[in-house]
C-alpha positions in Angstrom: -10.9 11.6 23.8 -9.4 14.8 22.1 -8.3 17.7 23.7 -11.4 19.8 22.4 -13.8 17.4 23.7 -11.9 16.9 27.2 -12.2 20.7 27.8 -15.8 20.9 26.5 -16.8 18.0 29.0 -15.0 20.0 31.7 -16.5 23.1 30.7 -20.2 21.7 31.0 -19.7 20.6 34.7 -18.8 24.1 35.8 -21.4 25.6 38.5 -21.1 28.9 40.5 -19.7 27.0 43.3 -17.1 25.3 41.3 -16.2 28.8 39.9 -15.7 30.1 43.4 -13.1 27.6 44.2 -11.4 28.0 40.6 -10.9 31.5 41.6 -8.9 30.7 44.6 -6.4 28.4 42.8 -3.3 30.0 41.8 -2.7 30.9 37.9 0.1 28.5 38.1 -1.8 25.6 39.4 -4.3 26.2 36.6 -1.6 26.0 34.0 -0.4 22.7 35.6 -3.8 21.4 35.3 -4.1 22.1 31.8 -0.5 20.8 31.0 -1.6 17.4 32.7 -4.5 17.4 30.5 -2.9 18.1 27.1 -0.1 15.4 28.1 -2.8 12.6 29.1 -4.6 13.5 25.8 -1.6 13.1 23.6 -0.5 9.9 25.1 -4.0 8.6 24.6 -3.9 9.8 20.9 -0.5 8.2 20.5 -1.5 5.0 21.8 -4.4 4.9 19.3 -2.3 5.5 16.4 0.1 2.9 17.6 -1.8 -0.2 16.3 0.7 -1.5 13.9 2.5 -4.2 15.7 5.6 -5.8 14.4 5.9 -9.7 14.3 8.7 -12.0 13.2 8.5 -15.4 11.9 10.4 -18.1 10.2 9.4 -18.9 6.3 11.4 -21.3 4.3 14.1 -21.4 7.0 14.6 -17.6 6.9 13.4 -15.3 9.8 11.4 -12.7 8.4 9.7 -9.5 9.9 6.5 -7.8 9.1 4.0 -5.1 10.4 0.5 -5.9 10.7 -2.4 -3.3 11.1 -5.9 -4.5 12.1 -8.4 -1.9 12.3 -10.7 -1.8 15.7 -13.8 -2.4 13.3 -12.4 -5.3 11.4 -14.8 -8.3 10.8 -14.3 -12.1 10.7 -13.2 -12.9 7.2 -12.1 -9.3 6.4 -10.0 -8.4 3.2 -6.2 -8.5 3.7 -3.9 -6.0 1.9 -0.2 -6.4 1.4 2.0 -3.1 1.2 5.5 -3.5 -0.4 8.2 -1.0 0.1 10.7 -0.1 -2.5 14.4 -1.1 -3.0 16.4 -0.1 0.1 13.0 0.9 1.8 11.5 -0.8 4.8 8.0 -1.5 6.1 7.5 1.8 7.8 4.6 3.0 5.5 2.2 3.6 8.2 2.2 7.4 6.8 1.1 6.4 3.1 -2.6 6.3 4.1 -3.4 2.8 4.1 -4.1 2.5 7.8 -6.6 5.1 7.6 -8.2 3.4 4.5 -8.4 0.3 6.5 -10.0 2.1 9.2 -12.7 3.5 6.8 -13.4 0.2 5.0 -12.4 -2.4 7.4 -9.4 -4.5 5.9 -6.3 -5.6 7.5 -2.9 -4.2 6.1 0.6 -6.2 6.2 3.8 -4.4 5.7 6.4 -7.0 4.9 10.2 -6.4 5.2 12.3 -7.4 2.4 15.7 -9.3 2.6 18.9 -7.9 2.2 20.8 -8.5 -1.2 24.4 -8.4 -1.8 24.4 -4.5 -1.5 23.0 -5.0 1.9 19.8 -3.2 0.7 16.2 -4.3 1.8 14.5 -5.8 -1.3 12.4 -8.1 -3.1 13.8 -10.6 -5.4 12.4 -10.0 -8.9 15.4 -10.8 -11.1 17.5 -7.8 -11.3 20.9 -8.6 -12.6 22.5 -7.8 -9.5 20.3 -10.3 -7.8 21.6 -13.3 -9.5 23.0 -14.8 -6.2 20.1 -14.2 -4.3 18.3 -17.4 -3.0 15.7 -15.8 -1.3 12.2 -17.0 -2.8 10.0 -14.0 -2.3 7.2 -15.6 -4.1 6.9 -18.4 -1.6 7.4 -15.9 1.2 4.4 -13.9 0.2 2.2 -16.6 -0.2 3.0 -18.5 2.8 2.7 -15.4 4.9 -0.6 -14.7 3.3 -1.8 -18.2 4.5 -0.3 -17.7 8.0 -2.0 -14.4 8.5 -5.4 -15.6 7.1 -5.3 -18.6 9.6 -4.0 -16.5 12.5 -6.4 -13.6 12.3 -9.5 -15.0 10.5 -9.0 -13.1 7.3 -10.3 -13.9 4.0 -8.5 -16.5 1.7 -10.5 -15.3 -1.3 -10.0 -11.3 -0.9 -6.3 -11.0 -0.4 -4.3 -8.2 -2.3 -1.0 -6.8 -2.8 0.2 -3.2 -3.9 3.8 -1.8 -3.8 6.1 0.8 -5.0 9.2 0.6 -7.2 10.7 -2.7 -6.3 7.6 -3.7 -4.4 5.7 -2.8 -7.7 8.1 -5.3 -9.7 6.9 -7.8 -7.0 3.2 -7.2 -7.7 3.9 -7.9 -11.4 5.7 -10.9 -10.6 2.8 -12.1 -8.3 0.4 -11.3 -11.2 2.3 -13.6 -13.3 2.4 -16.7 -11.4 0.4 -16.4 -8.0 -3.2 -15.6 -9.3 -4.4 -18.5 -6.9 -3.3 -16.2 -3.6 -3.8 -12.7 -4.7 -7.1 -11.7 -6.0 -5.6 -8.5 -7.7 -2.5 -6.6 -7.6 -1.6 -2.7 -7.9 1.9 -1.9 -8.6 3.0 1.6 -8.2 5.8 3.2 -10.2 6.3 -0.7 -10.8 8.0 -2.2 -13.7 7.5 -5.5 -15.8 11.1 -7.1 -16.3 11.4 -8.3 -20.0 12.1 -11.7 -18.6 8.6 -12.2 -16.7 6.3 -12.6 -19.8 8.8 -14.9 -21.2 9.2 -17.2 -18.2 5.4 -17.5 -17.3 3.6 -18.1 -20.6 0.6 -19.9 -19.3 -0.6 -16.7 -17.0 -4.2 -16.5 -15.6 -6.3 -13.3 -15.9 -5.9 -11.1 -12.8 -7.2 -7.5 -12.2 -4.3 -4.9 -12.4 -4.0 -1.3 -11.6 -0.7 0.6 -12.3 0.0 3.9 -11.2 3.0 5.9 -12.6 4.4 9.2 -13.4 5.4 9.9 -17.0 8.4 11.7 -15.8 9.8 8.8 -13.7 13.6 8.8 -14.1 14.0 5.5 -11.8 11.3 3.4 -13.5 11.0 5.0 -17.0 7.6 5.3 -18.5 9.2 4.4 -22.1 10.9 1.5 -20.6 14.7 0.5 -20.8 15.0 -2.4 -23.2 18.8 -1.8 -23.3 19.2 -1.9 -19.6 21.0 1.5 -19.5 19.6 2.0 -15.9 21.2 -1.2 -14.5 17.9 -2.5 -13.1 17.8 -5.1 -16.1 15.7 -4.8 -19.5 12.3 -3.9 -18.8 9.1 -3.0 -20.9 7.5 0.3 -21.3 4.6 1.0 -19.1 1.8 1.2 -21.6 3.3 -2.2 -23.0 3.2 -3.9 -19.7 -0.3 -2.7 -19.1 -1.6 -3.8 -22.5 -0.2 -7.4 -21.9 -2.8 -7.7 -19.1 -5.8 -5.7 -21.2 -5.1 -8.4 -23.7 -4.8 -11.3 -21.3 -7.9 -10.4 -19.3 -10.0 -9.7 -22.6 -10.7 -6.1 -21.8 -12.9 -4.9 -24.8 -13.2 -1.2 -24.1 -11.2 1.8 -22.7 -12.7 4.6 -20.6 -10.4 7.7 -20.3 -10.9 10.8 -18.1 -9.1 13.5 -16.3 -9.2 13.3 -12.6 -10.1 16.4 -10.5 -6.8 17.9 -9.2 -5.9 17.4 -5.6 -4.5 20.7 -5.3 -3.4 23.7 -7.4 0.4 22.1 -7.2 -0.8 18.6 -8.2 0.0 16.8 -11.5 -2.8 15.9 -13.9 -3.8 12.4 -13.5 -5.5 10.7 -16.5 -7.4 7.7 -15.8 -7.4 4.8 -18.3 -10.0 2.1 -17.3 -10.1 -1.0 -19.5 -13.3 -2.7 -18.9 -15.9 -5.3 -20.3 -13.3 -7.8 -19.3 -13.7 -11.6 -19.1 -14.8 -12.4 -15.7 -14.8 -8.9 -14.8 -11.0 -8.6 -14.6 -10.5 -5.0 -15.3 -7.2 -3.2 -15.8 -6.7 0.4 -14.5 -3.7 2.9 -15.3 -3.3 6.1 -13.7 -1.0 8.2 -15.8 0.3 11.1 -13.7 1.5 13.7 -16.2 4.8 15.0 -15.3 4.8 12.9 -12.2 8.2 11.4 -10.7 9.2 8.4 -9.0 6.8 8.5 -5.9 3.7 6.8 -4.3 1.8 9.5 -6.0 0.1 11.0 -2.7 0.7 14.5 -4.1 -1.4 13.8 -6.9 -4.1 11.7 -5.3 -5.1 9.7 -2.4 -3.3 6.8 -3.6 -4.5 4.4 -0.8 -7.9 5.2 -1.2 -7.9 4.9 -5.0 -6.1 1.5 -4.8 -8.7 0.3 -2.3 -11.5 1.3 -4.7 -10.0 -1.0 -7.3 -9.5 -3.8 -4.8 -12.9 -3.6 -3.3 -14.5 -4.0 -6.9 -13.2 -7.5 -6.9 -14.0 -8.4 -3.2 -16.2 -11.6 -3.0 
């Protein structure tokens, strides 16, 4: 119960007799009672928010950690959404809005933790040059973790999705190229298509894809970096990376619009939706004009927009 509701409930029960005795209670005792009420309300509120639980498991002989959020209203066979952190990050992304979106729409959210590379940074193994000595197979990990969660928590095998920012976005692209059988759709945020990916995976199947990217991103350049000047390895320009999936999915038409500004300080977001796709596998691109390297929450409700996309393909 919230603080306001607590005091309203208390106030409605006041009678003349109660008021007489209340007048005899000292001011300090009243303050103490109110303090206790606030404390109890705060503890209850914190308990309500602390629903994400941390788990460990062993996959491919390696101990891995993840957080799992299950809304109170979740139903059997509910969708499952993976949210991946960026390079050097961690699974503490409860503040990105996905838990709240899960509460509204009834899906589960998993926040896996990446393994450490030679630089002692948490990451996803997506083939950066400095990851050449990494033996961790994150493709296998993601697929096996998905199956584990589907089985243990009675979640949908058909409606499993993945989103992630930066290095997590690269992992989304990698899964799109080779694991359409596990993931129904992907949504990379400030993600990149490494040049080696389309060369290595030449028989990709269609999959819905949604990219959110700032045009002034200085870490994951909108214009690409085929010369590897940034040290991440050669990667495609964002429009070219997205166009690969537009063509692969057989999208016939582009619908472009400017989204309403979230606030007066927000960047303009241009929505590019490539539709009339074979088997409905649409491709979306949200171009944040002047946006930098971020989740994009300053400019839109990222989690809600991503679920809007994923929910289009739930079965």
